[in-house]
C-alpha positions in Angstrom: 138.8 87.7 103.8 138.6 89.2 100.1 138.4 85.8 98.7 135.4 85.2 100.8 133.8 88.4 99.7 134.6 87.6 95.9 132.9 84.3 96.2 129.6 85.4 98.0 129.3 88.6 95.5 130.2 86.0 92.6 127.3 83.5 93.9 124.9 86.3 94.1 125.5 87.4 90.5 125.2 84.0 89.3 121.8 83.7 91.3 120.4 86.5 89.0 122.1 85.3 85.9 121.0 81.7 85.9 117.4 82.5 84.9 118.7 84.0 81.7 120.9 81.0 80.9 118.4 78.4 82.1 115.0 79.9 81.0 115.6 82.9 79.1 114.1 85.1 81.6 115.6 88.6 81.5 113.9 91.6 83.2 114.6 94.5 85.6 115.0 92.0 88.3 117.8 90.3 86.6 119.5 93.6 85.7 119.3 95.2 89.2 120.6 91.9 90.9 123.5 91.4 88.6 124.4 95.1 88.7 124.4 95.1 92.6 126.5 92.0 93.0 128.6 92.5 89.7 129.4 96.1 91.1 130.0 94.7 94.6 132.5 92.1 93.0 134.2 94.9 90.9 134.7 97.0 94.3 136.4 94.2 95.8 138.7 93.7 93.0 139.4 97.5 92.6 139.4 98.3 96.4 143.1 99.4 96.1 142.1 102.2 93.4 139.1 103.0 95.5 141.3 103.7 98.4 143.5 105.9 96.4 140.4 107.7 95.1 139.1 108.4 98.6 142.3 110.4 99.4 141.3 113.1 96.9 138.7 115.5 97.3 136.8 115.0 94.2 137.0 111.1 94.5 135.8 111.5 98.2 132.6 113.4 97.2 131.9 111.0 94.4 132.1 108.0 96.4 130.1 109.4 99.1 127.5 110.4 96.8 127.5 106.8 95.5 127.4 105.3 98.9 124.6 107.4 99.9 122.5 106.6 96.8 123.2 102.9 97.3 122.3 103.0 101.2 118.9 104.9 100.2 118.2 102.6 97.3 118.6 99.5 99.5 116.8 101.0 102.3 113.8 101.6 99.9 114.2 97.9 98.5 114.3 96.6 102.2 111.1 98.3 103.3 109.2 97.3 100.1 110.5 93.9 100.4 108.9 93.6 104.0 105.5 95.0 102.4 105.8 92.2 99.9 106.4 89.2 102.6 103.6 90.7 104.7 101.1 90.9 102.0 101.5 87.2 101.3 100.8 86.3 104.8 97.3 88.0 104.4 95.5 84.8 104.1 91.8 84.3 104.1 90.1 83.5 107.6 88.0 80.5 107.9 84.8 82.5 108.5 85.4 85.0 105.5 83.5 84.5 102.4 85.6 85.4 99.5 85.4 85.1 95.8 88.7 83.4 94.4 90.4 85.4 91.5 93.4 83.5 89.7 95.6 86.1 88.1 96.7 85.0 84.5 100.3 84.2 83.4 101.9 83.1 80.2 100.7 80.1 78.2 103.0 78.7 75.6 102.6 76.6 72.4 103.7 73.6 74.5 101.5 74.2 77.4 100.8 76.3 80.5 103.9 78.0 82.0 105.2 76.6 85.3 103.9 79.7 87.3 100.6 79.5 85.7 100.5 75.9 86.7 101.3 76.7 90.3 98.7 79.2 90.6 96.1 76.8 89.4 97.1 74.3 91.9 96.9 76.7 94.6 93.6 77.9 93.6 92.3 74.1 93.3 93.5 73.3 96.7 91.7 76.3 98.2 88.5 75.7 96.2 88.1 71.9 97.4 88.8 73.1 100.9 86.1 75.7 100.4 83.2 74.1 98.4 80.9 76.9 98.4 83.6 79.3 97.0 83.2 80.6 93.5 86.5 81.3 91.1 87.2 83.8 88.5 90.0 82.9 86.2 91.5 86.2 84.6 93.8 86.5 81.5 93.5 87.3 77.8 95.1 86.0 75.0 98.3 87.4 73.9 99.6 87.4 70.5 102.1 84.9 70.9 99.9 82.5 73.2 97.6 79.8 71.5 94.8 80.5 73.9 93.6 82.8 76.6 95.0 82.4 80.0 91.5 82.1 81.4 90.6 79.3 78.9 93.9 77.4 80.2 93.1 77.9 83.6 89.4 76.8 83.4 90.6 73.7 81.6 93.1 72.9 84.4 90.7 73.4 87.2 88.3 71.3 85.8 90.9 68.4 85.2 91.5 69.0 88.9 87.9 68.0 89.7 86.5 71.6 90.3 83.0 71.8 89.1 82.5 73.8 85.8 79.9 75.8 87.3 82.1 77.2 89.9 84.4 78.8 87.5 83.8 81.9 85.7 86.1 83.2 82.9 87.4 86.6 82.4 89.4 86.6 79.1 90.2 90.3 78.0 92.5 91.4 80.4 96.1 92.1 79.5 97.5 93.3 82.9 97.1 92.9 86.6 95.0 96.0 86.9 92.7 94.7 84.1 92.7 91.3 85.8 91.1 92.9 89.0 89.1 95.4 87.4 87.3 93.0 84.7 87.0 90.5 87.4 85.5 92.6 89.6 82.9 93.5 87.2 81.7 89.9 86.6 81.6 89.4 90.5 79.2 92.3 90.9 77.2 91.4 87.8 76.7 87.8 89.5 76.2 88.8 92.9 79.2 87.0 94.3 81.0 88.1 97.7 83.4 91.2 96.6 86.1 90.3 99.1 88.7 88.5 96.8 91.0 85.8 97.5 93.7 86.8 95.0 95.7 83.7 93.7 99.1 84.5 92.3 102.8 83.9 93.0 103.8 84.9 96.4 106.0 87.8 95.4 103.1 89.3 93.3 100.4 89.6 95.9 101.4 92.9 97.4 100.9 94.6 94.1 97.9 92.6 93.3 96.3 93.8 96.8 97.4 97.3 96.1 95.3 97.5 92.9 92.4 95.7 94.5 92.3 98.7 97.2 92.6 101.0 94.7 89.0 99.7 93.4 87.8 100.0 96.7 88.0 96.0 97.3 89.1 94.3 100.4 91.3 91.4 99.4 93.1 88.3 100.7 96.4 86.3 99.6 96.5 82.9 98.2 100.2 82.3 97.4 101.4 80.0 94.9 104.8 78.8 95.2 107.5 80.0 92.7 110.6 77.9 91.7 113.5 78.8 94.0 115.8 79.8 91.0 113.5 82.4 89.7 112.2 83.7 93.0 115.0 86.2 93.7 114.6 87.7 90.1 111.0 88.1 90.3 111.0 89.4 93.8 113.4 91.9 92.9 111.4 92.9 89.8 108.4 93.1 92.0 110.2 95.6 94.4 110.1 97.9 91.4 106.6 97.2 90.5 105.1 98.1 94.0 107.0 101.2 93.9 105.6 102.0 90.4 102.2 101.3 91.8 102.6 103.6 95.0 104.0 106.5 92.7 102.1 106.1 89.6 99.4 103.4 90.0 
């Protein structure tokens, strides 16, 4: 049985470590995942020492506190994870008028990131299915980006046969909050529907909808698919992001 647990925890560790090795993606999602599975792996290896520590009063107190903190953390993570999944299922209804807002993502010298491509593909599919809808592409230009994220998304949507007059650019934002705040200003100025159809990767939709609500705006979700190898890392990272938004946002 110990071998089975070691194998499972080892695979879990590799699941969060592989984005670092393959794509250079390293964030709090990786760190939390690797710490969790690495710690579980170590506990199995050191189970005899832990049993010995449990027999001592100090060790029992320390282990009990550690177990309680772990249980509380996992409970909060599970509840937040359910919120993230539910938010992604809040798709636009057929009779709802929405303005599409595509949230930006990294643009490299070699071209758009995979996540940005997935967001544009999701937006293009929705816009083709709803020919009366307008779209705001939202994202500024970082110091290490060759162009603004908005310009990159605009070009890709036009290449996907979306009429240029249906696409508005917001190219000053640097964060999710600014994406939505600045896009709303454009939407109000143009007299477009203020119910937003937010386009971003599925794990990001909960926090984006929370930001929209903070600006008094109703929103719907259009989820872009993430790569399977990256989804666990970004999902865990987003748990921290949602908690931050709830506590500080």
